N, C-alpha and C positions, 0 to 999 in steps of 0.2 A: 533672586534667592533673596527672599525676601531679609530685611535688616530689623535689626528689631533692639531697641537699646533705651526704652524706656524703662520706667521703676522695676514692671509689673514683668518685665522678662528677665532683668537682674536676678529677682525672688524666683523662679519658676526656676532658675541654673541654680543659685545658690540654693534651694530644695529638694529638687525633681529628685537626686539620686540617694538621699535618705528617705525620701516617701515611696517612689517609686515603684516598690511591691503592693502597698493600702490604697495610692493609690490607679493602681490598675487593678487590684480587687472590686474598688469602686466600681470604675470605670465597666469593668465584666457586669456590674450591676447594673448600666445605665447610666452610669453618672458622669455626666464632662468633664475631665480630669482640668484644664484649663480653667472653669468654671468655680473647680477647687480650689486650686491655686487664689484664683482670682481670689476668692472670699479670701480667704486666710492672709494673701497681701492688703488687702485692704482693713480687716482684722491688725495687722500690724503694726498701720496708720490710723489707728482708733475710728476708724472707720463701719460704717454697717452696710452690710450687703443689702441694696435697692435690690425692688423687681425691674429684672432687665425683659421688654417688649421688640426689641429691634429685631425685626425683620427680619434686615440684612443678616447679623449677625445668626439667629437662628439658621437660618436657610444655609446659610455657609456654612455653620456644624452638618445639618440632617442631609444637605444636597449633596454634599463636596466631601468633609472630611470620616462621616461615618462609611457611606459605600468604599471608598477610597480606602479606609482599614478594612474591609471586608475584601474584599480583592487580595490587599497585601497580606494579611492571611493566608487567604487562598494560595499565595505564590509559596508561604514557607516552608511548604511539603513537596511540591517541585522546582521549584528553582531557589536557591539557597541566592544565588548572587542579586535574582532581580527582587527576593523580599529585601534583599539590605538598600538596595535603590531605592524603593519605594519607602522603606522605611528614613532610610533619611527627608525622602519629597512630602512624606506625612510630616514630617517636624515641621518643614516649611511651613504649610498649611496650620499648624496650626501653631507658627508664631505669626500668621495674619491674625486666626481669632483671638488671640494673646493682643495685639497691635488694638484688635476692637472693640477686647474689655479695656483693656487702657485705656481710650479715650471716653467710652461710655461713662470710666470707674472714674476717671482721674480728678474732676470734680466733688465726688463725692464727699459729703457733709461731716463733718467729725464730731462725735460723738465725745459725749462724756464716758470718762476711763469705766470700761466693764470688765471686769476680771476673769469672766468668759468670751470675752468677746470672738474669738476663733471658734468658739463650741455655737454659740449662736449664729454667726455667716455662715461655716458648716452646716449647721442644720439645717437653713435657709436653701441651702445651691442641694441638697443631697436627700435633703427629708427627714423630719425625723423620726419616721421609723426604722431610717436606717443608722441612728445614732448609736445605737448599741452595736450594732457591727464589729466586729476584728478590726477590721480595715480603719474604721470612724476611728475609731478607739488608738491608735495606734496615731494617725494623725493628731489628736487631740493631746496625747501624752506628749508629743515631740514638741509641739507647740507649749508643752508647759515647764517644762526644766528650766 
């Protein structure tokens, strides 16, 4: 079981329940939920989302998390107990990804105060074309309160 007590993990735990539906809506469009949470965490730290080209982190998502998620969803219709176990296992895989993101991002440079850093970072992760999407708007509104 992965242990994750870093600030990014704590941020994800704090905000995920309220953002679950819009995050999963974006995930259905191919967006990486952990990267969205990491971008929002950086914004909360007054840091801009940097370009991430870490091959191991990208590979972990593409070759481990995504196929595992597809299999977990297949189980939902045929074996509910196995689906629930797989969901728990997927969370462990997500923790590993969040730990990798935390290691890459914890030294990001603080930028001057930007009133819309949450929107800027979100746009950098999901793409400008999805910023008007209902799920993205819900996430933006959540952080504008």
